[in-house]
N, C-alpha and C positions, 0 to 999 in steps of 0.2 A: 785305431791301432795300426801302426805301420807294418807292412808285410816284411817278413824276413828276406834278406837277399838270397839269390839263387847261387849255388856253388856247382862245381863240376861233378860232385857226387850226387846231385839231386835228380829226382824224376819230376818233370814238370808237366802239368796238365794245362793245356791252353785251349780256350774256347769261349763259349757264351754262357748263358744262364744254366744250361744243362750241366756244364762243367763246374760252374761256380757253386752249385748246390750239391755237388758230389762230395760227400764227407769222406775224404781219402783216409783220414786218420782212423775213422771207424772201421773201414773195410780192410785197410792194409797195415795200420798201426806203425807205419814206417816214418821215422823222423826225417828222412830225406825226401819227403813228398812236398811239392809246392803247387798250390792251386792258383792258376792265373786265368781262371774263367771270369768273365765279366758279363753281367746281364745285358742283353740287347746287342752284344757285339756282332759285327759283320766281318767278312774277310778283309775289307778295307781297314777296319779298326785294328785287327790283329796285325796286319802288315805294318801299321803305324806304330804299334806299341811293342813289337817283338824285339826291339834292339837290346833291351836289358837281358832278355833270355838268350839270344844268340851270343852276345858278348860273354855271358857266364859259362857257355859251353857245357850245358847239363849232360849228365850221363844218358838220360832218356827223355824224349819228348812224346807226349800223347796229345795229338791235335784232333779236335772235332769242331768244325766251324762250317757255316754255310746256310743254316736254316733261316736265320734272320734276313740274309740276302734274298732268299726266295720269297719270304713274306713281304719284303720291300719291293718286289717286282724286278729285282736285278736279273739280267740275262745270264742264263746258265753258262755260257762260254766265258763271261767275265768272272763268274764265281770260280770256275775251274782254273782260269789263268791266275787269279789271286792266290788260290791254294797252291798251285804249282810254284808261284813266286815265293811263298812261305817256305816250301820244301827246298827250293833252290838256294835261298838265303842260308838255310842250315847246312845244306850239302857243301856249299862253298866256304862258309865262314866258321862252321863248327862241325867238320866232317866226323869227329869222334862221337857226336851225339847220335844215339840210336833212335831213329825216327819211327813212330808208330802213328800212321795216319788212319784215324778211325772213321768209318763210314758215317754219313749223316743219317740220323735215325728217322724212321717213318713218322708220320703224324696220324692221328685219328680224325679224319675229316667229319665224321658223323658227330663227334663230340664238339668239334669246332663250328658246326653248322656251316660247313664249307663244302663246295663240290667242284673245286678248281682243279682236281686231279693233281695236286701238288706231289703226291707220292710217286707219280710217273716221272716228274722232274727229278725228284730225289733219287729214284732208282737209276735214271739215266746219268745223273751227275756222279753217283757212286760207281757206276760202270766205267765211266771215263777216268775217274780217280784211280780205280783199281788197275786199269790198263797202264796208266801213267806210272804208278808206283812200281809195277812190274818192270816197266821199261827202264826206270832209273834205279832199280834195285833197292827200293824202300819198302818196308813192311806196310801192307794195307790190312787193317783189322776190320773184317766185314761183320758188323754188328746188326745191320739192317734186318736181315731175314729172321733173326732170333726174336725180334720184337713184333712180328706180324701176326695178325689173326687170319681167319679163313677168308675175309673180305679184302685182304691185302692192305690193311691199315694197321697202325699200332694197336695192339691188343689193349682193351680197356683196363686190364689189370695193371698195366705198366704206366698209365697216364691218368692224371686227374682233370686235365683241361684239353687233352688232345695233343699236347706238345711236351709239357713238362712232366717229369717222371715222379711216380709214386715210389715208396720204399721198395716195392717189388721190382720196379724198373731199375733202380740202383743196385739191388741185389743181383739182378740178371747181368747188368753191365759189369759189375765188379767180378762176378764169376767168370765172365767171358774173357777178361783181360788178366786175371790173377796170375796165370803162368808167365805173362810178359813182365809182370812186376817183380816177381821173386827171382 
């Protein structure tokens, strides 16, 4: 089924599988919501495929990207530069689009059977993004802390595999951004 084109009155969600699985219609019932999440996407792929979105000059953009880059071993500085590049494309070519840069969510390394301290990288990258967004006057939506358990990992209630969200995870995410949608 072809995706409907984006218009200047749309709210666009751009990202990876976390975004792709976000049932926007269920949570927001808004006809002007466009989901442009793609499973497995990295910052490079978003940079590559964002032309359609920038050209359409949507009303709002909600971006969450970067976790797959980290899983692929990409350097944190490169990930940050790619996200900053996405932001700059919109600031220059679609200045009327309200940008909402969402933090990368934590993972549950215990569930993933991983001990690579990826959450420290995520936290650091989110800090850099938050500072950058403040500097360029773009909204940074800090979701990270809301998903944490007492061990500093994504709470098990919000994930079924350590990364992807359960309905409770999507409920939380939707609740945290609802005021930015309406």
